[in-house]
N, C-alpha and C positions, 0 to 999 in steps of 0.2 A: 236299795234293792239291787238296782242294775252296778255292776263294777267293774271298771277297766278293765279287767283279768277275763271279765266276760266278752266283751266287744273284741277284744284280742283272740277271743279263741274263736267268737263267729265269723270273724274275717279272715283267719286261717283255713277256717273250715270251708268257707267260699271259696278262697283263693287253691287249696289242696283238693278240693274235690271228694275227698274221702275223710273217713274219721283216721284211719291209721297215718297218714300224710301231715294232716292237722294236729296230732298229735304230736310227731316230730317237731313240726315249728314250735310250738310253743313249748317244747321240753315237758310233757307230761306223757306220762304212759297211755295207751288207751281206755284203760277203764278209768284214770281220772278223769279226763276230759269226758268221756260219756256221763260220767257221774257230776261232772261240773254242771254240763248241759242239762241233764235232768232237775238238778236242784235248782237252775234260773228258771225251766219250765214250770217248775211246784211253784215257785215265788208267785210269777207271772200268771200261773193258772191258764195256761196254753202252750199247744206244741209250739215249735219254732220252726222244725223243717221237717219232710215228709221222709218218713225210715225207707230203706232200703230202695231209693232211687238213685240213680247214674245216670247224669251228675246229680248232684244235690240238690233237690228242689226244697228253696224255702218258703213258708208261710207268710199271709201277709204282716204278720207280727215280727218273723224271721226279717223279712226286708226293712220291714220299718228298724229294730234293731241294727242291721248292716248300713242302715243310711246314717243311723248315729255313729257307728262305726266309722265311717268314712270322713264324717264330719272332725270329731273328737280325735282321734287318732294321730293326724296330722297336725293339729294342731297344740297335742301334749308334745310330739318329737320336736315342732318349732320352738316352742317353750324351755326345751331341754336343751336345744344348742342357742338359745339365747342366754340362757344362765349358764353355760359352759364359757361364754365368750366375755360375761361381767367375772365371771370368777378368773379369766386372765389367759383361759386355753385356747384363743383362734389364731395366733401367729403360729406360723410354724411351713413346713417343708414338705413336701409328699414328691418325691420322684419313683413313680410305678413302673414297674418293667416285669412285663408277662412270657411267661414261657409255652403259652398255649394260642395258639393263632386264629382257633376257632371262639376265644374269650373274647375277642372284639364283640362280638353280638350283645354279648350283656356289660361289657367293661366300659363300653364309651356311654350308654344311658346310665350307668352308676356314676361316671364323673360327672357328666352334664349336670345329674341332681345334686353332686357334693358341691361342684361348683358355683350352684346359685346359692347353697346356705354356708357356704366359707370360703368368700370373695377375698380374705384375707390370706389364705394358705397358699402358697405358692407352689402351685402343681404342675406337673412334667410327665410324659407317659414316652417309653420305651420298647422295643422288643429286645428278648434274650436270644435271639435265635444264634446270634454270631458271636455269642461269650459269654463267660459264665457269670451268669447276674449273683447267686448267692454268696460268693468272694465277694463279688463287688458290694453287697449288702452289708457285710459284715466291715468292709471298709469303711462304710459309711457315702459312699457314691450313690448310694439307691436306699431309699427308705421302706419301699413295701416290693415284695416278688410275688406274682401269682404263681403259682407252681404245683403239682403234681407228685415232685420228686423230693420229699424233704430230707435233708443232710443233717444229720448230729453238728452242730458245729456249736463251740461257745459263744456265748452273745446273741443267740437269736431265737425269737420265739414264733413258732408257729399256730397259727388260728386256721381250724378245719372250716371251709365258706360251705360246701355242700359236695354229696355223692351223686356219680351220674352213672350209667352204664356204656361203657364202651362197645359197639357191636359192628358186625362187618358189613358194610355198603356194597350190594350187589347189583349186577345190571337185571332186568326183569327175565331176562333170557339165559342166566348165568345156570352153568350145569350145577352147582350149590344150593339152587332156590327150592330145591324141593327137600333138603335137611332140615331140623328141627334146631340144630345148632351147629356150629363149625368145630371141628377137631382139627387140634396145630397141624396134623400130617395135612388135611386138606389143602391147607396153603404150599404145599412142598412144588404144586404146580402152578400156582398163581404169581402174579404180575403184582407185588404189592405196592401200592400208593400212598407214599406217608409224606408229611412235612419236613422239610430241608435241614432236618437236626439229627446229630448223633444216634444211633439206634438204640444206646444205652440210657438216653432219654424219651423213648417210647415205649407205651407201656406193651402193646403189642410183643414186641420184642421181648422183653424181660420179664414179663407176667404170663406172657403164653407159648411164644415158639422157644425161647431161650431154655427154658426149664426141660423142653422135650429133644431139644438137640437139633431144632428144625430151621432152615432156613428158606424163604422163598424162592422159585424158581428167578425171578427179577425185583429188582425195586425202582420205581421210580419216584419224583418228587413235585410237588407243587405245592407253591406257596400259599393260597388261598382255597377256603374250604368249597367254594364253588367250583373252582376249577377240578378239586379232586374229584368233585359227584359227579361233572361233565364227562370226566374221562370213566370214570366207572359206567354212566347212564351210556357210553358208546363203546361199550366192553374193550378197554383198553387196560383194565384190572379190578382189583380189589381195594378196599381202604378202609380201616377201623377207625370208627369217629365218633366221637358223643352222639349219644342217643337224642340229646336235646338239638344238635346242630344238625341232625337229618331229619326232622321233625317234620319242618316244610317240605321237603323233597319227597319224602314219604307220604302224605297226605295228598299230594299230585301227583302219587304212582309214577315219581320218576324214576325212583331206584326202589331197591328192595334191601330188606335189612335182618341178617342173623344174629341171635348170641355167640360171643366169642365162648364156647365150653359150654357143658353141660345145665353149668349153674352160672353162667353167664360174667364177666368181667368188671366186676365193679371199680372203679377208683374214685379217690377223693382230690377235691381241689382246696388249695391249702393258700392262706396268706402270710407270707414270710417277712417279720419285721427284727426289729434289734428291739433288745429285752429293755431299753432305757426309751422307746418311744411306745411300748405296747400301752400303755396307761393314757398317754395323750389324748385330750378330748375328740380333737378332728381324726384320729386315726380310729379310735371306737366307733365315732358316728361313721365314717368311711366303711367300714365292715359291716355294720348295722343296716347302712345304704345300701351295700352289695347285696348280702341276704335279703332283703325285700324284694330288691328288683328284680334278681333271680328267679325268687319263686315265684314271682307274679307274674314274670315272662317266659319262664323257660319248661319245657313239659319234660317230664319222666326223670327230675331230679327228688332228691331224697334229703333229708337232713344228714349231715355226717353225726358220726356218735367222737 
């Protein structure tokens, strides 16, 4: 009566907090997800959550099924890993490079979780702040690159991990705080704080400022997200950062944030790998683990199309 897909759906609904985001996580339409839940409720002859509550409030029956999901889903994942090892897919090398400074917030927990389950895989991590990682990936020097700027290259394969909104961080006293959204020309009078990479690799330039032929009054760099936020809070400039990277600072009212453009600036983070490794069991499991960790821990992200 209760199927594995039901447990996955309820778990996604709890973690996402809404039907829309839960549907994206389990790769269903919202209508299909609602129908699946209604079908299960009809089978069990009870409601699983209270409609029109935010965050979603589960009934006692719903909580019991969530407890079952928490027990069963990790066991199934572990069994799948064990079977992959028995099939000879455990050994390998995974040299990872990231182009996103703030990605450390979710990548390190992902790596820790992966290392526990794949101890046979040689794992290493580097940053692509001082070199071009995609050519290094194509040469075989790297095995996986986390990037928001996929380039068409022979032999490379890109897998979308999740989408997020890049927003402008402002001090609580900033002149632009009254705006509903930020226009590119608003930054022509501002000091823009960025990570220390070329502007061609920053979405705030390539997708927001450059199309309008606008440059900020000044630019300064900081290597760590926390340093950028401190500079913003003290009125030293503004910074375009992922919404999830700013979440804790916004909750503490340390800084404010506004959308970049009327529709917002949405970006997608990709995992790049070589075609010959995309079907390796440990590679597939790393990507699945990364998605699980990010959707469990990050706020404001959504499934990439």
